N, CA, C, O and CB atoms as a CASP TS submission, in Angstrom:
PFRMAT TS
TARGET T0000
AUTHOR 0000-0000-0000
METHOD Language model
MODEL 1
PARENT N/A
ATOM      1  N   MET     1     246.914  98.414 161.801  1.00  0.00           N
ATOM      2  CA  MET     1     247.446  97.940 163.053  1.00  0.00           C
ATOM      3  C   MET     1     248.300  99.013 163.701  1.00  0.00           C
ATOM      4  O   MET     1     248.875  99.868 163.027  1.00  0.00           O
ATOM      5  CB  MET     1     248.249  96.668 162.844  1.00  0.00           C
ATOM      6  N   SER     2     248.370  98.953 164.982  1.00  0.00           N
ATOM      7  CA  SER     2     249.122  99.937 165.732  1.00  0.00           C
ATOM      8  C   SER     2     250.618  99.706 165.593  1.00  0.00           C
ATOM      9  O   SER     2     251.092  98.571 165.630  1.00  0.00           O
ATOM     10  CB  SER     2     248.719  99.906 167.191  1.00  0.00           C
ATOM     11  N   SER     3     251.347 100.790 165.433  1.00  0.00           N
ATOM     12  CA  SER     3     252.801 100.666 165.357  1.00  0.00           C
ATOM     13  C   SER     3     253.403 100.402 166.726  1.00  0.00           C
ATOM     14  O   SER     3     254.603 100.152 166.846  1.00  0.00           O
ATOM     15  CB  SER     3     253.413 101.925 164.753  1.00  0.00           C
ATOM     16  N   GLU     4     252.571 100.459 167.758  1.00  0.00           N
ATOM     17  CA  GLU     4     253.046 100.233 169.115  1.00  0.00           C
ATOM     18  C   GLU     4     253.140  98.744 169.471  1.00  0.00           C
ATOM     19  O   GLU     4     253.639  98.399 170.542  1.00  0.00           O
ATOM     20  CB  GLU     4     252.135 100.933 170.092  1.00  0.00           C
ATOM     21  N   LEU     5     252.673  97.871 168.593  1.00  0.00           N
ATOM     22  CA  LEU     5     252.738  96.443 168.872  1.00  0.00           C
ATOM     23  C   LEU     5     254.183  95.982 168.850  1.00  0.00           C
ATOM     24  O   LEU     5     254.964  96.387 167.989  1.00  0.00           O
ATOM     25  CB  LEU     5     251.901  95.645 167.858  1.00  0.00           C
ATOM     26  N   SER     6     254.529  95.138 169.799  1.00  0.00           N
ATOM     27  CA  SER     6     255.899  94.620 169.821  1.00  0.00           C
ATOM     28  C   SER     6     256.082  93.623 168.687  1.00  0.00           C
ATOM     29  O   SER     6     255.108  93.100 168.145  1.00  0.00           O
ATOM     30  CB  SER     6     256.223  93.956 171.186  1.00  0.00           C
ATOM     31  N   SER     7     257.316  93.367 168.336  1.00  0.00           N
ATOM     32  CA  SER     7     257.597  92.463 167.220  1.00  0.00           C
ATOM     33  C   SER     7     257.173  91.034 167.523  1.00  0.00           C
ATOM     34  O   SER     7     257.014  90.242 166.595  1.00  0.00           O
ATOM     35  CB  SER     7     259.075  92.496 166.881  1.00  0.00           C
ATOM     36  N   ASN     8     256.983  90.678 168.795  1.00  0.00           N
ATOM     37  CA  ASN     8     256.590  89.330 169.174  1.00  0.00           C
ATOM     38  C   ASN     8     255.074  89.127 169.181  1.00  0.00           C
ATOM     39  O   ASN     8     254.606  87.988 169.163  1.00  0.00           O
ATOM     40  CB  ASN     8     257.147  89.008 170.531  1.00  0.00           C
ATOM     41  N   SER     9     254.313  90.200 169.205  1.00  0.00           N
ATOM     42  CA  SER     9     252.857  90.046 169.263  1.00  0.00           C
ATOM     43  C   SER     9     252.259  90.083 167.862  1.00  0.00           C
ATOM     44  O   SER     9     252.769  90.748 166.961  1.00  0.00           O
ATOM     45  CB  SER     9     252.228  91.147 170.138  1.00  0.00           C
ATOM     46  N   GLN    10     251.168  89.354 167.710  1.00  0.00           N
ATOM     47  CA  GLN    10     250.452  89.335 166.445  1.00  0.00           C
ATOM     48  C   GLN    10     249.004  89.696 166.718  1.00  0.00           C
ATOM     49  O   GLN    10     248.404  89.216 167.681  1.00  0.00           O
ATOM     50  CB  GLN    10     250.565  87.947 165.746  1.00  0.00           C
ATOM     51  N   MET    11     248.449  90.539 165.870  1.00  0.00           N
ATOM     52  CA  MET    11     247.063  90.935 166.022  1.00  0.00           C
ATOM     53  C   MET    11     246.270  90.360 164.851  1.00  0.00           C
ATOM     54  O   MET    11     246.620  90.584 163.693  1.00  0.00           O
ATOM     55  CB  MET    11     246.924  92.486 166.094  1.00  0.00           C
ATOM     56  N   LYS    12     245.213  89.628 165.150  1.00  0.00           N
ATOM     57  CA  LYS    12     244.347  89.091 164.116  1.00  0.00           C
ATOM     58  C   LYS    12     243.167  90.033 163.972  1.00  0.00           C
ATOM     59  O   LYS    12     242.487  90.350 164.948  1.00  0.00           O
ATOM     60  CB  LYS    12     243.881  87.640 164.452  1.00  0.00           C
ATOM     61  N   ILE    13     242.936  90.469 162.771  1.00  0.00           N
ATOM     62  CA  ILE    13     241.820  91.366 162.501  1.00  0.00           C
ATOM     63  C   ILE    13     240.781  90.582 161.702  1.00  0.00           C
ATOM     64  O   ILE    13     241.093  89.991 160.669  1.00  0.00           O
ATOM     65  CB  ILE    13     242.289  92.655 161.725  1.00  0.00           C
ATOM     66  N   ALA    14     239.555  90.583 162.189  1.00  0.00           N
ATOM     67  CA  ALA    14     238.477  89.865 161.518  1.00  0.00           C
ATOM     68  C   ALA    14     238.167  90.518 160.176  1.00  0.00           C
ATOM     69  O   ALA    14     238.261  91.737 160.038  1.00  0.00           O
ATOM     70  CB  ALA    14     237.216  89.825 162.403  1.00  0.00           C
ATOM     71  N   PRO    15     237.797  89.704 159.186  1.00  0.00           N
ATOM     72  CA  PRO    15     237.433  90.279 157.889  1.00  0.00           C
ATOM     73  C   PRO    15     236.152  91.096 158.003  1.00  0.00           C
ATOM     74  O   PRO    15     235.293  90.806 158.836  1.00  0.00           O
ATOM     75  CB  PRO    15     237.262  89.170 156.834  1.00  0.00           C
ATOM     76  N   THR    16     236.031  92.104 157.175  1.00  0.00           N
ATOM     77  CA  THR    16     234.816  92.910 157.140  1.00  0.00           C
ATOM     78  C   THR    16     233.765  92.203 156.292  1.00  0.00           C
ATOM     79  O   THR    16     234.072  91.239 155.590  1.00  0.00           O
ATOM     80  CB  THR    16     235.107  94.329 156.583  1.00  0.00           C
ATOM     81  N   VAL    17     232.537  92.678 156.358  1.00  0.00           N
ATOM     82  CA  VAL    17     231.468  92.142 155.511  1.00  0.00           C
ATOM     83  C   VAL    17     231.873  92.289 154.049  1.00  0.00           C
ATOM     84  O   VAL    17     231.664  91.374 153.253  1.00  0.00           O
ATOM     85  CB  VAL    17     230.113  92.870 155.784  1.00  0.00           C
ATOM     86  N   SER    18     232.443  93.418 153.698  1.00  0.00           N
ATOM     87  CA  SER    18     232.891  93.639 152.325  1.00  0.00           C
ATOM     88  C   SER    18     233.932  92.605 151.905  1.00  0.00           C
ATOM     89  O   SER    18     233.884  92.091 150.787  1.00  0.00           O
ATOM     90  CB  SER    18     233.466  95.047 152.176  1.00  0.00           C
ATOM     91  N   ASP    19     234.870  92.300 152.799  1.00  0.00           N
ATOM     92  CA  ASP    19     235.879  91.266 152.513  1.00  0.00           C
ATOM     93  C   ASP    19     235.212  89.915 152.264  1.00  0.00           C
ATOM     94  O   ASP    19     235.564  89.207 151.320  1.00  0.00           O
ATOM     95  CB  ASP    19     236.887  91.152 153.681  1.00  0.00           C
ATOM     96  N   LEU    20     234.256  89.565 153.107  1.00  0.00           N
ATOM     97  CA  LEU    20     233.565  88.284 152.977  1.00  0.00           C
ATOM     98  C   LEU    20     232.790  88.195 151.668  1.00  0.00           C
ATOM     99  O   LEU    20     232.804  87.158 151.005  1.00  0.00           O
ATOM    100  CB  LEU    20     232.621  88.073 154.153  1.00  0.00           C
ATOM    101  N   VAL    21     232.117  89.273 151.296  1.00  0.00           N
ATOM    102  CA  VAL    21     231.338  89.271 150.060  1.00  0.00           C
ATOM    103  C   VAL    21     232.271  89.189 148.851  1.00  0.00           C
ATOM    104  O   VAL    21     231.921  88.563 147.850  1.00  0.00           O
ATOM    105  CB  VAL    21     230.450  90.533 149.972  1.00  0.00           C
ATOM    106  N   THR    22     233.427  89.797 148.924  1.00  0.00           N
ATOM    107  CA  THR    22     234.405  89.677 147.840  1.00  0.00           C
ATOM    108  C   THR    22     234.830  88.221 147.678  1.00  0.00           C
ATOM    109  O   THR    22     234.950  87.731 146.556  1.00  0.00           O
ATOM    110  CB  THR    22     235.640  90.571 148.111  1.00  0.00           C
ATOM    111  N   ILE    23     235.054  87.537 148.780  1.00  0.00           N
ATOM    112  CA  ILE    23     235.402  86.112 148.727  1.00  0.00           C
ATOM    113  C   ILE    23     234.257  85.309 148.124  1.00  0.00           C
ATOM    114  O   ILE    23     234.480  84.427 147.294  1.00  0.00           O
ATOM    115  CB  ILE    23     235.744  85.579 150.136  1.00  0.00           C
ATOM    116  N   ILE    24     233.026  85.615 148.546  1.00  0.00           N
ATOM    117  CA  ILE    24     231.848  84.926 148.010  1.00  0.00           C
ATOM    118  C   ILE    24     231.752  85.151 146.506  1.00  0.00           C
ATOM    119  O   ILE    24     231.483  84.209 145.760  1.00  0.00           O
ATOM    120  CB  ILE    24     230.557  85.415 148.711  1.00  0.00           C
ATOM    121  N   GLN    25     231.969  86.388 146.049  1.00  0.00           N
ATOM    122  CA  GLN    25     231.923  86.687 144.615  1.00  0.00           C
ATOM    123  C   GLN    25     232.954  85.860 143.854  1.00  0.00           C
ATOM    124  O   GLN    25     232.651  85.313 142.793  1.00  0.00           O
ATOM    125  CB  GLN    25     232.163  88.187 144.371  1.00  0.00           C
ATOM    126  N   LYS    26     234.157  85.766 144.385  1.00  0.00           N
ATOM    127  CA  LYS    26     235.213  84.986 143.719  1.00  0.00           C
ATOM    128  C   LYS    26     234.833  83.514 143.645  1.00  0.00           C
ATOM    129  O   LYS    26     235.010  82.878 142.606  1.00  0.00           O
ATOM    130  CB  LYS    26     236.556  85.146 144.459  1.00  0.00           C
ATOM    131  N   LYS    27     234.315  82.974 144.735  1.00  0.00           N
ATOM    132  CA  LYS    27     233.893  81.570 144.742  1.00  0.00           C
ATOM    133  C   LYS    27     232.730  81.356 143.777  1.00  0.00           C
ATOM    134  O   LYS    27     232.671  80.344 143.079  1.00  0.00           O
ATOM    135  CB  LYS    27     233.492  81.130 146.167  1.00  0.00           C
ATOM    136  N   ARG    28     231.802  82.321 143.744  1.00  0.00           N
ATOM    137  CA  ARG    28     230.639  82.199 142.855  1.00  0.00           C
ATOM    138  C   ARG    28     231.061  82.162 141.399  1.00  0.00           C
ATOM    139  O   ARG    28     230.437  81.476 140.590  1.00  0.00           O
ATOM    140  CB  ARG    28     229.665  83.354 143.082  1.00  0.00           C
ATOM    141  N   SER    29     232.110  82.888 141.058  1.00  0.00           N
ATOM    142  CA  SER    29     232.573  82.915 139.666  1.00  0.00           C
ATOM    143  C   SER    29     233.124  81.565 139.216  1.00  0.00           C
ATOM    144  O   SER    29     233.280  81.328 138.018  1.00  0.00           O
ATOM    145  CB  SER    29     233.640  83.986 139.491  1.00  0.00           C
ATOM    146  N   LEU    30     233.417  80.686 140.161  1.00  0.00           N
ATOM    147  CA  LEU    30     233.940  79.354 139.838  1.00  0.00           C
ATOM    148  C   LEU    30     232.833  78.314 139.661  1.00  0.00           C
ATOM    149  O   LEU    30     233.100  77.180 139.265  1.00  0.00           O
ATOM    150  CB  LEU    30     234.893  78.898 140.926  1.00  0.00           C
ATOM    151  N   VAL    31     231.592  78.705 139.956  1.00  0.00           N
ATOM    152  CA  VAL    31     230.451  77.793 139.892  1.00  0.00           C
ATOM    153  C   VAL    31     229.649  78.076 138.619  1.00  0.00           C
ATOM    154  O   VAL    31     229.457  79.232 138.243  1.00  0.00           O
ATOM    155  CB  VAL    31     229.550  77.939 141.159  1.00  0.00           C
ATOM    156  N   LYS    32     229.181  77.007 137.957  1.00  0.00           N
ATOM    157  CA  LYS    32     228.359  77.184 136.761  1.00  0.00           C
ATOM    158  C   LYS    32     227.157  78.071 137.068  1.00  0.00           C
ATOM    159  O   LYS    32     226.620  78.042 138.175  1.00  0.00           O
ATOM    160  CB  LYS    32     227.893  75.822 136.216  1.00  0.00           C
ATOM    161  N   SER    33     226.744  78.853 136.084  1.00  0.00           N
ATOM    162  CA  SER    33     225.667  79.830 136.309  1.00  0.00           C
ATOM    163  C   SER    33     224.325  79.183 136.636  1.00  0.00           C
ATOM    164  O   SER    33     223.461  79.833 137.225  1.00  0.00           O
ATOM    165  CB  SER    33     225.510  80.704 135.090  1.00  0.00           C
ATOM    166  N   ASP    34     224.134  77.922 136.268  1.00  0.00           N
ATOM    167  CA  ASP    34     222.870  77.259 136.584  1.00  0.00           C
ATOM    168  C   ASP    34     222.922  76.516 137.925  1.00  0.00           C
ATOM    169  O   ASP    34     222.007  75.766 138.265  1.00  0.00           O
ATOM    170  CB  ASP    34     222.506  76.286 135.471  1.00  0.00           C
ATOM    171  N   ARG    35     223.996  76.734 138.672  1.00  0.00           N
ATOM    172  CA  ARG    35     224.166  76.127 139.985  1.00  0.00           C
ATOM    173  C   ARG    35     224.175  77.203 141.065  1.00  0.00           C
ATOM    174  O   ARG    35     224.299  78.391 140.765  1.00  0.00           O
ATOM    175  CB  ARG    35     225.462  75.300 140.036  1.00  0.00           C
ATOM    176  N   SER    36     224.047  76.790 142.305  1.00  0.00           N
ATOM    177  CA  SER    36     224.051  77.723 143.439  1.00  0.00           C
ATOM    178  C   SER    36     225.326  77.560 144.248  1.00  0.00           C
ATOM    179  O   SER    36     226.003  76.534 144.183  1.00  0.00           O
ATOM    180  CB  SER    36     222.816  77.501 144.339  1.00  0.00           C
ATOM    181  N   LEU    37     225.628  78.584 145.001  1.00  0.00           N
ATOM    182  CA  LEU    37     226.734  78.537 145.954  1.00  0.00           C
ATOM    183  C   LEU    37     226.137  78.636 147.353  1.00  0.00           C
ATOM    184  O   LEU    37     225.399  79.576 147.648  1.00  0.00           O
ATOM    185  CB  LEU    37     227.779  79.689 145.690  1.00  0.00           C
ATOM    186  N   LEU    38     226.447  77.690 148.198  1.00  0.00           N
ATOM    187  CA  LEU    38     225.944  77.683 149.571  1.00  0.00           C
ATOM    188  C   LEU    38     227.000  78.281 150.489  1.00  0.00           C
ATOM    189  O   LEU    38     228.155  77.858 150.484  1.00  0.00           O
ATOM    190  CB  LEU    38     225.570  76.241 150.026  1.00  0.00           C
ATOM    191  N   VAL    39     226.591  79.269 151.275  1.00  0.00           N
ATOM    192  CA  VAL    39     227.462  79.878 152.273  1.00  0.00           C
ATOM    193  C   VAL    39     226.798  79.645 153.621  1.00  0.00           C
ATOM    194  O   VAL    39     225.637  80.007 153.815  1.00  0.00           O
ATOM    195  CB  VAL    39     227.702  81.420 151.993  1.00  0.00           C
ATOM    196  N   ALA    40     227.520  79.050 154.543  1.00  0.00           N
ATOM    197  CA  ALA    40     226.972  78.737 155.871  1.00  0.00           C
ATOM    198  C   ALA    40     227.655  79.582 156.939  1.00  0.00           C
ATOM    199  O   ALA    40     228.862  79.817 156.886  1.00  0.00           O
ATOM    200  CB  ALA    40     227.141  77.233 156.193  1.00  0.00           C
ATOM    201  N   ILE    41     226.876  80.029 157.892  1.00  0.00           N
ATOM    202  CA  ILE    41     227.374  80.791 159.035  1.00  0.00           C
ATOM    203  C   ILE    41     227.035  79.973 160.279  1.00  0.00           C
ATOM    204  O   ILE    41     225.880  79.593 160.474  1.00  0.00           O
ATOM    205  CB  ILE    41     226.742  82.254 159.099  1.00  0.00           C
ATOM    206  N   SER    42     228.019  79.703 161.111  1.00  0.00           N
ATOM    207  CA  SER    42     227.744  78.941 162.329  1.00  0.00           C
ATOM    208  C   SER    42     228.343  79.652 163.534  1.00  0.00           C
ATOM    209  O   SER    42     229.250  80.474 163.402  1.00  0.00           O
ATOM    210  CB  SER    42     228.303  77.505 162.216  1.00  0.00           C
ATOM    211  N   GLY    43     227.829  79.326 164.691  1.00  0.00           N
ATOM    212  CA  GLY    43     228.322  79.920 165.929  1.00  0.00           C
ATOM    213  C   GLY    43     227.385  79.606 167.068  1.00  0.00           C
ATOM    214  O   GLY    43     226.304  79.051 166.871  1.00  0.00           O
ATOM    215  N   ILE    44     227.810  79.965 168.262  1.00  0.00           N
ATOM    216  CA  ILE    44     226.988  79.702 169.435  1.00  0.00           C
ATOM    217  C   ILE    44     225.803  80.669 169.478  1.00  0.00           C
ATOM    218  O   ILE    44     225.795  81.695 168.798  1.00  0.00           O
ATOM    219  CB  ILE    44     227.830  79.820 170.724  1.00  0.00           C
ATOM    220  N   ASP    45     224.808  80.320 170.288  1.00  0.00           N
ATOM    221  CA  ASP    45     223.627  81.173 170.446  1.00  0.00           C
ATOM    222  C   ASP    45     224.048  82.574 170.882  1.00  0.00           C
ATOM    223  O   ASP    45     224.899  82.739 171.757  1.00  0.00           O
ATOM    224  CB  ASP    45     222.640  80.562 171.472  1.00  0.00           C
ATOM    225  N   GLY    46     223.436  83.573 170.257  1.00  0.00           N
ATOM    226  CA  GLY    46     223.689  84.957 170.644  1.00  0.00           C
ATOM    227  C   GLY    46     224.988  85.540 170.116  1.00  0.00           C
ATOM    228  O   GLY    46     225.400  86.618 170.544  1.00  0.00           O
ATOM    229  N   SER    47     225.643  84.840 169.187  1.00  0.00           N
ATOM    230  CA  SER    47     226.938  85.316 168.693  1.00  0.00           C
ATOM    231  C   SER    47     226.825  86.304 167.538  1.00  0.00           C
ATOM    232  O   SER    47     227.830  86.868 167.104  1.00  0.00           O
ATOM    233  CB  SER    47     227.770  84.148 168.260  1.00  0.00           C
ATOM    234  N   GLY    48     225.609  86.517 167.037  1.00  0.00           N
ATOM    235  CA  GLY    48     225.419  87.486 165.952  1.00  0.00           C
ATOM    236  C   GLY    48     225.336  86.874 164.569  1.00  0.00           C
ATOM    237  O   GLY    48     225.523  87.571 163.572  1.00  0.00           O
ATOM    238  N   LYS    49     225.058  85.584 164.496  1.00  0.00           N
ATOM    239  CA  LYS    49     224.961  84.910 163.191  1.00  0.00           C
ATOM    240  C   LYS    49     223.897  85.552 162.303  1.00  0.00           C
ATOM    241  O   LYS    49     224.132  85.796 161.119  1.00  0.00           O
ATOM    242  CB  LYS    49     224.644  83.422 163.384  1.00  0.00           C
ATOM    243  N   GLY    50     222.752  85.817 162.871  1.00  0.00           N
ATOM    244  CA  GLY    50     221.664  86.405 162.093  1.00  0.00           C
ATOM    245  C   GLY    50     222.026  87.789 161.580  1.00  0.00           C
ATOM    246  O   GLY    50     221.744  88.125 160.430  1.00  0.00           O
ATOM    247  N   TYR    51     222.644  88.582 162.423  1.00  0.00           N
ATOM    248  CA  TYR    51     223.056  89.934 162.034  1.00  0.00           C
ATOM    249  C   TYR    51     224.100  89.879 160.918  1.00  0.00           C
ATOM    250  O   TYR    51     223.990  90.590 159.919  1.00  0.00           O
ATOM    251  CB  TYR    51     223.616  90.700 163.251  1.00  0.00           C
ATOM    252  N   VAL    52     225.096  89.043 161.096  1.00  0.00           N
ATOM    253  CA  VAL    52     226.152  88.932 160.078  1.00  0.00           C
ATOM    254  C   VAL    52     225.566  88.410 158.768  1.00  0.00           C
ATOM    255  O   VAL    52     225.904  88.906 157.693  1.00  0.00           O
ATOM    256  CB  VAL    52     227.294  87.997 160.568  1.00  0.00           C
ATOM    257  N   THR    53     224.694  87.416 158.858  1.00  0.00           N
ATOM    258  CA  THR    53     224.059  86.863 157.663  1.00  0.00           C
ATOM    259  C   THR    53     223.269  87.929 156.922  1.00  0.00           C
ATOM    260  O   THR    53     223.337  88.017 155.697  1.00  0.00           O
ATOM    261  CB  THR    53     223.144  85.697 158.033  1.00  0.00           C
ATOM    262  N   GLU    54     222.522  88.736 157.658  1.00  0.00           N
ATOM    263  CA  GLU    54     221.736  89.811 157.046  1.00  0.00           C
ATOM    264  C   GLU    54     222.642  90.821 156.344  1.00  0.00           C
ATOM    265  O   GLU    54     222.348  91.259 155.232  1.00  0.00           O
ATOM    266  CB  GLU    54     220.880  90.520 158.108  1.00  0.00           C
ATOM    267  N   GLN    55     223.733  91.182 156.992  1.00  0.00           N
ATOM    268  CA  GLN    55     224.672  92.144 156.396  1.00  0.00           C
ATOM    269  C   GLN    55     225.313  91.585 155.123  1.00  0.00           C
ATOM    270  O   GLN    55     225.450  92.295 154.127  1.00  0.00           O
ATOM    271  CB  GLN    55     225.768  92.518 157.411  1.00  0.00           C
ATOM    272  N   ILE    56     225.700  90.314 155.164  1.00  0.00           N
ATOM    273  CA  ILE    56     226.299  89.674 153.983  1.00  0.00           C
ATOM    274  C   ILE    56     225.285  89.601 152.849  1.00  0.00           C
ATOM    275  O   ILE    56     225.621  89.894 151.701  1.00  0.00           O
ATOM    276  CB  ILE    56     226.814  88.258 154.328  1.00  0.00           C
ATOM    277  N   ALA    57     224.047  89.213 153.157  1.00  0.00           N
ATOM    278  CA  ALA    57     223.010  89.114 152.129  1.00  0.00           C
ATOM    279  C   ALA    57     222.733  90.475 151.497  1.00  0.00           C
ATOM    280  O   ALA    57     222.601  90.575 150.277  1.00  0.00           O
ATOM    281  CB  ALA    57     221.720  88.538 152.725  1.00  0.00           C
ATOM    282  N   GLN    58     222.644  91.520 152.311  1.00  0.00           N
ATOM    283  CA  GLN    58     222.396  92.865 151.776  1.00  0.00           C
ATOM    284  C   GLN    58     223.518  93.299 150.839  1.00  0.00           C
ATOM    285  O   GLN    58     223.257  93.784 149.738  1.00  0.00           O
ATOM    286  CB  GLN    58     222.248  93.879 152.920  1.00  0.00           C
ATOM    287  N   GLU    59     224.763  93.128 151.273  1.00  0.00           N
ATOM    288  CA  GLU    59     225.909  93.533 150.452  1.00  0.00           C
ATOM    289  C   GLU    59     226.001  92.695 149.176  1.00  0.00           C
ATOM    290  O   GLU    59     226.346  93.206 148.111  1.00  0.00           O
ATOM    291  CB  GLU    59     227.212  93.407 151.256  1.00  0.00           C
ATOM    292  N   THR    60     225.693  91.415 149.294  1.00  0.00           N
ATOM    293  CA  THR    60     225.710  90.532 148.122  1.00  0.00           C
ATOM    294  C   THR    60     224.674  90.987 147.104  1.00  0.00           C
ATOM    295  O   THR    60     224.961  91.043 145.909  1.00  0.00           O
ATOM    296  CB  THR    60     225.444  89.066 148.535  1.00  0.00           C
ATOM    297  N   ASN    61     223.472  91.312 147.570  1.00  0.00           N
ATOM    298  CA  ASN    61     222.424  91.794 146.668  1.00  0.00           C
ATOM    299  C   ASN    61     222.796  93.134 146.045  1.00  0.00           C
ATOM    300  O   ASN    61     222.528  93.361 144.865  1.00  0.00           O
ATOM    301  CB  ASN    61     221.097  91.920 147.417  1.00  0.00           C
ATOM    302  N   ILE    62     223.412  94.023 146.820  1.00  0.00           N
ATOM    303  CA  ILE    62     223.850  95.314 146.286  1.00  0.00           C
ATOM    304  C   ILE    62     224.830  95.118 145.138  1.00  0.00           C
ATOM    305  O   ILE    62     224.819  95.868 144.162  1.00  0.00           O
ATOM    306  CB  ILE    62     224.494  96.165 147.391  1.00  0.00           C
ATOM    307  N   ARG    63     225.671  94.108 145.264  1.00  0.00           N
ATOM    308  CA  ARG    63     226.679  93.836 144.229  1.00  0.00           C
ATOM    309  C   ARG    63     226.124  93.064 143.037  1.00  0.00           C
ATOM    310  O   ARG    63     226.860  92.722 142.111  1.00  0.00           O
ATOM    311  CB  ARG    63     227.829  93.063 144.828  1.00  0.00           C
ATOM    312  N   GLY    64     224.820  92.792 143.065  1.00  0.00           N
ATOM    313  CA  GLY    64     224.185  92.171 141.912  1.00  0.00           C
ATOM    314  C   GLY    64     224.081  90.660 141.940  1.00  0.00           C
ATOM    315  O   GLY    64     223.666  90.051 140.954  1.00  0.00           O
ATOM    316  N   LEU    65     224.448  90.050 143.043  1.00  0.00           N
ATOM    317  CA  LEU    65     224.265  88.613 143.182  1.00  0.00           C
ATOM    318  C   LEU    65     222.998  88.364 143.989  1.00  0.00           C
ATOM    319  O   LEU    65     222.689  89.110 144.918  1.00  0.00           O
ATOM    320  CB  LEU    65     225.502  87.948 143.861  1.00  0.00           C
ATOM    321  N   LYS    66     222.281  87.334 143.637  1.00  0.00           N
ATOM    322  CA  LYS    66     221.046  87.016 144.338  1.00  0.00           C
ATOM    323  C   LYS    66     221.371  86.231 145.609  1.00  0.00           C
ATOM    324  O   LYS    66     222.019  85.185 145.546  1.00  0.00           O
ATOM    325  CB  LYS    66     220.083  86.212 143.423  1.00  0.00           C
ATOM    326  N   ALA    67     220.932  86.722 146.738  1.00  0.00           N
ATOM    327  CA  ALA    67     221.172  86.044 148.013  1.00  0.00           C
ATOM    328  C   ALA    67     219.866  85.856 148.756  1.00  0.00           C
ATOM    329  O   ALA    67     218.984  86.713 148.718  1.00  0.00           O
ATOM    330  CB  ALA    67     222.168  86.834 148.879  1.00  0.00           C
ATOM    331  N   MET    68     219.754  84.731 149.426  1.00  0.00           N
ATOM    332  CA  MET    68     218.605  84.495 150.288  1.00  0.00           C
ATOM    333  C   MET    68     219.097  83.931 151.606  1.00  0.00           C
ATOM    334  O   MET    68     220.151  83.299 151.677  1.00  0.00           O
ATOM    335  CB  MET    68     217.585  83.537 149.619  1.00  0.00           C
ATOM    336  N   GLN    69     218.318  84.170 152.645  1.00  0.00           N
ATOM    337  CA  GLN    69     218.680  83.720 153.979  1.00  0.00           C
ATOM    338  C   GLN    69     217.713  82.652 154.442  1.00  0.00           C
ATOM    339  O   GLN    69     216.510  82.721 154.188  1.00  0.00           O
ATOM    340  CB  GLN    69     218.699  84.891 154.964  1.00  0.00           C
ATOM    341  N   ARG    70     218.253  81.679 155.114  1.00  0.00           N
ATOM    342  CA  ARG    70     217.392  80.643 155.691  1.00  0.00           C
ATOM    343  C   ARG    70     218.008  80.201 157.012  1.00  0.00           C
ATOM    344  O   ARG    70     219.139  79.717 157.046  1.00  0.00           O
ATOM    345  CB  ARG    70     217.219  79.424 154.710  1.00  0.00           C
ATOM    346  N   ALA    71     217.284  80.363 158.060  1.00  0.00           N
ATOM    347  CA  ALA    71     217.775  79.973 159.389  1.00  0.00           C
ATOM    348  C   ALA    71     217.272  78.583 159.713  1.00  0.00           C
ATOM    349  O   ALA    71     216.107  78.263 159.477  1.00  0.00           O
ATOM    350  CB  ALA    71     217.324  80.986 160.480  1.00  0.00           C
ATOM    351  N   THR    72     218.154  77.758 160.254  1.00  0.00           N
ATOM    352  CA  THR    72     217.753  76.417 160.684  1.00  0.00           C
ATOM    353  C   THR    72     218.296  76.186 162.088  1.00  0.00           C
ATOM    354  O   THR    72     219.278  76.798 162.505  1.00  0.00           O
ATOM    355  CB  THR    72     218.270  75.317 159.690  1.00  0.00           C
ATOM    356  N   ARG    73     217.650  75.314 162.779  1.00  0.00           N
ATOM    357  CA  ARG    73     218.114  74.925 164.121  1.00  0.00           C
ATOM    358  C   ARG    73     218.386  73.441 164.100  1.00  0.00           C
ATOM    359  O   ARG    73     217.640  72.671 163.494  1.00  0.00           O
ATOM    360  CB  ARG    73     217.064  75.287 165.235  1.00  0.00           C
ATOM    361  N   SER    74     219.448  73.042 164.755  1.00  0.00           N
ATOM    362  CA  SER    74     219.733  71.602 164.815  1.00  0.00           C
ATOM    363  C   SER    74     219.672  71.081 166.222  1.00  0.00           C
ATOM    364  O   SER    74     219.887  69.890 166.448  1.00  0.00           O
ATOM    365  CB  SER    74     221.089  71.303 164.227  1.00  0.00           C
TER
END
């Protein structure tokens, strides 16, 4: 964060894909090995859900966890 921010302002920084996958790994460690962990991504049309999902799945697979993507429309 910039040191130029005033003491009254707060800046929210979105988590990185790496941060999200670390959270997923921690949650996965709490689930029995014969069970699955469901991670859902939601947002408005054109917000980048597919892109973010692809990035998370790739990083998850790189880290040795099996990930699959499935898009649904409601």
